[in-house]
N, C-alpha and C positions, 0 to 999 in steps of 0.2 A: 504494500500500500504506500502511496505517495502522500506525504503530509499535505494538508489543504493549502498552506502558504506557498509551497513549491508548485502546486498545481495552478494556483492563480498566477504566479510568475510565468509559468510555461504558457498558459492560455493567453496572457497579455502579450507575449512575444510573438505568438502565432497570429492572433487576430488583431487587425488594426484598431487602434483606439478611436472612439467616436469623435474625439476632439481633433484628431488629425485630419479628418475628412472635411472638405469644404461643404457647408450646408447652405443652400440658397433659401433665404426666407421668401415666403410667397409674396410679400409686399415688394420685394426687390425684383421680382420677375419682370414687372413692367419696365423697370429701369434698364435691365439687361436687354430686353427687346428693343426699347427705344435706342439704346446705344448701338445695337447691332444694325438697326435700320440707318441711323445717322452715319455710322462708319462705312456701311455699304455704299451709301450715296456719295460720300467723300471719296471712297476708293474708286468708284466709277468715274467721278470727275477727275481725280488725279491721274488715273490710267489713260484717260482720253487725251491728256496733255503730254504724255511721255514721248510720243513721236516727234515733238518739237525739238527734243534734245538730240535726236539723230538726223535732223533735217539741217537746212542751211542756218547757221547761227546768226546770220544777219537779220533774221526775223525777230530775234530777241532784241528789244530796244535798249540802247545805251551800252557803251563800252565801260570798262572799269568796274567800280564797286557796284553800281546799280545793275549792270548786266549780270554780275556774279551773284547778286542777291536773287534776281529773278531766276537764274539757272538753278541755284540751290533750292528755291521754292519748288520749281517744277520737278526736281529730282526727289525732294523729300516728301512732297505731298502724298504720292501713292504709298510710300513706305510708312509714313505716320498713320495714314488711313487704314492700311492693311494690319498694322500693329494694333490699332484700336479695335479693329474687327476681331482679331485673334484674341485680344484680352477680354473683350465682351463675350465672345463665344465660350471661352473656357471658364468664365465666371470671375474674372479679376476686374471688378467694377471700378475700384479706385484707379487702377492703372489705365483702364480704358478712358476714364474721364480726364486724367492727366495728359494722355496722348492726344485726345481730341482738343484739349485746351492748347497744347503745343502747336497743333495744326492751325488753330485760329490765330495764334500769335505769329506763326510763319506767314499766314495770309496777310496779316497786318504789315509784316515786314516787307512782303512783296509789293504792297502799295506805296511804300516809302520812297523809292526812286522817283515815282511819278509825282508824289507830293513835293519832293525837293525840287524837281525840275519845273513843275507847272504851278505849284502852290495849291492851296485849298480852293476848290471850286464850289461856290455857294449859289449858283444860278440854276433855275429850272428844277428838274428832278434831283439834281445833285445837292440842292439845298437841304434835303432830308437825308439823302444817302451818304454823303461825305461824312458828316459828324457821326453817323451810326457806325460806318465801317472803320473810321479812323480813331474814334474815341470810345464809343460804347462797347463794341465787340471785343477789343483787347482787354478792357477793364473787366468785362464779364468773364472772359477766359481766365484772366489772372485770379479772379475771385473763385471761379470753379476749381482751378488747380489748387488753390490754397485750402478750400474746403475738403477736397478729395484727399489731399496730402495729410490732413488732420483727421480724416474719417468722420467728418461732421456733415450733417445735412446733405447726404449724397443725392437725394432727389433734387434739391436746389442746384447742386453742382452739375448734375446731369442736364438740367434745363438750361443753365448758363452756357454750357459748351455746345448745346444743341441748337440754340436760337439762331446763331449765324447761318448754319446749314439750312434750317427751316426757312429763314428769311430769303436765302438764295433760291430755294425751291419755289416759294410763293412768288418771287419776282419773275421767274421763268414762266410760271403758270399765268401770271397777270399779263406778261408780254404776249404769250400765245393767245390769250383771250382777246387782247387788243388787236392783234393781227387778224384774228378771225372776224372780229366785228368791223374793223375799219380798214382792213387791207394793209399791205406793206407799203 
């Protein structure tokens, strides 16, 4: 006969401990699904721009630092989006939020060469779009990254890093509706 304390030690070595397995709370399932959808949209968008890197580099505006920033954005966009998709798929919610936040910050950095060259444009549609893309979205991403890094209010962090992508999707839909209604 094996003493009970030795049997418990042997069983714990064979069977994985319940604390070591990641358990998804049912309330977090919606956040995982939202992050998977957002990351998939961003991955599609990023992968659609990759051929620019293998084409004529004169299509990328600006030599020097501005052109390098744009090339870095084009190269990193699909990598960050696919990483966020992988993190969300395997259940690493915090890492997926941080990666999507980094993607939003890279998008902001991509706009900076144009802002430096042409300044902030506040006429027409750009009067609303410029402050949102240049000021609000990076701040939202930074707040989402900070919340996810501290494991606090993950729902809010998910929304903060998802809003820029949702804004882009709704802008494309609105443009399509405008073209259907009024022509090109």
